[in-house]
TIBA-73606 format. One record per residue (C-alpha): x, y, z; residue in one letter. Coordinates in Angstrom, 1 decimal. Each point is the difference from the previous one (the first is absolute). Layout:
X_Y_Z_a
...
% end
This chain:
-0.2_0.0_0.0_t
1.1_3.3_0.2_s
1.1_0.2_3.3_g
2.6_-2.4_-0.6_s
0.9_1.5_-3.6_s
-0.9_3.8_-1.7_s
-0.1_-2.2_-3.2_y
-2.4_-2.2_0.7_s
-3.5_0.9_-1.4_q
-1.8_-1.4_3.6_v
-1.2_2.0_2.8_d
-1.4_-1.7_2.9_y
-1.5_1.8_2.9_s
-2.6_-1.1_2.6_g
-0.1_-3.4_-1.3_g
-1.0_1.2_-3.4_v
1.8_-0.3_-3.3_f
-0.1_2.5_-2.6_s
2.3_0.9_-3.1_v
1.6_2.8_-0.2_r
0.7_2.3_-2.9_a
3.4_1.3_-1.8_k
0.4_3.4_-0.9_g
-3.3_0.5_-0.4_g
-0.8_-3.0_-2.3_r
-2.4_-3.0_1.7_s
2.5_-3.2_0.4_m
-3.4_-2.2_0.1_v
0.2_-1.9_-2.8_n
3.4_-0.4_0.0_d
2.5_-3.2_0.9_p
0.6_0.1_3.8_m
4.2_0.1_0.7_v
2.0_-0.2_3.5_r
-1.7_-3.5_0.5_v
2.4_-2.6_1.2_s
-1.0_-4.1_-1.4_w
-1.0_-0.2_3.5_y
-2.3_2.6_-0.3_g
-1.4_-0.8_-3.4_a
-0.9_-3.8_1.1_v
-1.8_1.8_3.4_a
-1.8_2.2_-2.2_y
-1.2_-3.3_-2.2_c
-1.2_-2.0_3.6_n
-1.9_3.4_0.6_w
-1.7_0.4_-3.7_r
-0.7_-4.1_0.9_s
-1.8_0.5_2.7_q
-2.1_3.7_-1.1_q
-1.6_-2.4_-2.9_e
-0.4_-3.1_2.4_g
3.2_-1.9_-1.7_r
2.0_-2.7_1.3_q
3.4_1.4_1.2_p
2.7_-1.1_-2.0_c
2.9_0.8_1.8_y
0.9_-1.2_3.6_n
1.4_3.2_1.7_l
2.4_-2.0_2.6_s
1.8_-1.7_-3.0_t
-0.7_2.2_-3.2_w
-1.2_-3.2_-1.7_e
-2.9_0.4_-2.7_c
-2.5_-2.8_-0.7_d
-0.5_0.0_-3.7_f
-3.4_-2.2_0.9_a
-1.7_3.0_1.8_k
-2.1_2.1_-2.1_n
1.1_3.3_1.7_g
2.4_2.7_-1.7_y
4.4_-0.8_-0.3_h
2.3_1.6_-2.0_l
0.7_-1.5_-2.9_p
2.2_-2.9_-0.3_t
2.9_1.5_-2.5_e
-1.2_-2.8_-3.1_a
-3.4_1.5_0.5_q
1.6_3.9_-0.1_w
1.6_-1.0_-3.3_e
-3.2_-1.8_-1.7_y
-2.2_2.8_1.2_a
2.7_2.8_-1.0_a
0.6_-1.7_-3.3_r
-4.0_0.5_-1.1_g
-0.2_-2.6_-2.2_g
3.3_1.2_-2.3_l
2.9_-2.3_0.0_s
3.4_0.3_-0.4_g
-0.3_4.1_0.3_k
2.6_2.4_2.4_r
-3.1_1.7_1.4_f
-4.0_-0.7_0.0_p
-0.3_1.9_-3.8_w
3.2_-1.0_-1.8_g
3.4_0.5_-0.1_d
0.5_3.8_0.6_t
-0.9_2.6_2.6_i
-1.1_3.8_0.3_s
-1.3_2.0_2.8_h
-3.7_0.0_-2.2_s
0.3_-3.9_1.2_q
1.1_0.3_3.8_a
1.5_2.0_2.9_n
3.7_-0.7_-0.2_y
3.1_2.0_0.2_y
1.2_-0.1_-4.4_s
3.1_-0.2_-1.0_s
1.8_-0.3_-3.5_s
2.3_-2.7_1.9_s
-2.5_-2.6_-1.6_y
-1.1_0.5_-3.8_d
-2.8_-1.5_0.8_y
-1.5_2.6_2.0_d
-0.7_2.5_-2.8_i
-2.1_2.6_1.8_g
0.9_3.8_-0.7_p
0.0_1.0_3.4_t
2.8_-0.9_2.7_r
0.3_-0.5_3.5_g
-3.2_0.0_2.2_y
-3.3_0.2_-1.3_h
-0.5_3.6_-0.6_s
-3.7_-0.5_0.9_t
0.8_-1.6_3.2_w
3.1_1.8_1.4_n
-1.4_2.8_2.3_d
3.1_0.0_2.2_g
-1.6_-1.6_2.3_i
1.0_-4.1_0.9_y
-2.0_-2.5_-1.0_p
-0.5_1.2_-3.9_y
-2.4_-2.8_-0.3_t
-3.3_0.3_-2.5_s
-3.4_-0.9_0.6_p
-1.0_-3.6_-0.9_v
-1.6_0.7_-3.2_g
2.3_2.2_-2.1_s
1.5_-2.3_-2.3_f
-2.0_-2.4_-2.0_a
-0.6_-3.4_1.3_p
1.7_-3.3_-0.7_n
-1.7_-2.6_-2.0_g
-1.4_-1.8_3.0_y
-1.5_3.7_1.3_g
2.7_0.3_2.4_l
1.9_3.6_0.9_y
3.8_0.8_0.8_d
1.1_-3.1_-0.8_m
3.7_1.9_-1.2_a
0.2_3.1_2.2_g
-1.6_2.0_2.7_n
1.1_-2.1_2.8_v
2.6_-3.6_0.6_w
-3.0_-2.3_1.1_e
0.6_-2.7_2.7_w
-0.4_-3.9_-0.6_c
-0.5_-2.4_2.4_n
3.0_-1.9_-1.0_d
3.1_0.1_1.8_w
3.1_0.7_-2.8_y
1.9_-2.9_-1.0_s
1.5_-0.8_-3.6_d
-2.1_-2.0_-2.3_y
0.3_-3.7_-0.1_t
0.3_-1.5_-3.5_s
-3.1_-2.5_0.2_d
-3.7_0.7_-1.4_s
-2.1_1.3_2.7_q
-3.4_0.6_-0.4_t
-1.5_2.9_2.6_n
3.1_-0.2_2.3_p
-0.4_2.2_3.2_t
3.9_0.2_0.3_g
2.5_-1.0_3.3_p
-1.2_-0.7_3.0_s
2.4_2.5_1.9_s
2.3_2.4_-1.2_g
2.0_3.4_1.2_e
-2.0_2.3_-2.5_f
-3.4_0.2_-1.5_r
-0.7_0.4_-3.8_v
-1.0_3.4_-1.5_l
-0.9_0.6_-3.7_r
-1.0_2.9_-2.5_g
2.6_2.8_0.6_g
-1.4_3.2_1.3_s
-0.5_3.9_-0.7_w
3.7_0.1_0.5_g
1.5_-3.4_-2.0_s
1.4_0.5_-3.2_y
-1.7_-1.8_-3.0_a
2.4_-3.6_0.7_n
-1.4_-0.6_3.4_r
-3.9_0.9_-0.9_c
0.6_-3.3_-2.5_s
-2.4_-2.5_1.1_l
2.8_-2.6_0.4_t
2.1_2.3_2.3_h
0.4_-1.3_3.8_r
0.5_2.3_2.8_n
0.5_-1.3_3.4_r
-0.6_1.3_3.7_m
-0.3_-1.1_3.7_t
-3.6_0.2_0.6_p
0.4_2.7_2.9_l
1.3_2.5_-2.9_s
-2.0_3.3_-0.5_r
0.5_2.3_-3.0_s
-2.1_2.5_-1.7_v
0.5_-1.9_-3.0_k
-1.4_-3.3_1.4_f
-3.5_-0.7_-0.2_g
-2.4_-3.3_-0.9_f
-2.7_-1.7_-1.3_r
-2.9_-2.6_1.0_l
-0.6_-3.4_-1.8_a
-3.3_-1.9_1.2_l
-1.0_-3.5_-1.1_h
-3.6_0.2_-1.5_l
-1.1_-3.5_0.4_n
% end
């Protein structure tokens, strides 16, 4: 919350949470930042309980029970499947090149597939006050109707980080333990290469950043 970081858009006062404005702009449609992996999964359980669903996470062991019908962070495999939006073999959710007309990221001439005419932070969302996030829906969705699968904020995945195995797998859930959790998708401060669909980031689950956020997954069965 803003009580621990001035960059957080969330206020907490008198037992009530609210979303702050930034530079006079409402942030109610922007992704939340400065949320640790633990905070993200705690929210998953809270959201599940609000809707009468079964919480997926044991908040003592932090293990996820995917058989429950509540919300959870996407596995890394689920995240990439969703991010591709039905396209195969492409660098980004829409194709192989990127520009500020498609995503909120840090543009640089260092990458020949970064073809936009504008460089640096996205001029629309760089107001001089961190974070430079953009409201969901500012760019076109991918083939599955999902927004901001490249850029805006890094998204926590459920998985512990490890090297990929060479064995064929179906809907893998990652290793059972580790030091780092996976983040995917890049952020408003990421170069084009880090916004690609195959780029993997890793941080300790306690980490918080103005560039880290999350999205939820739900099994509809």
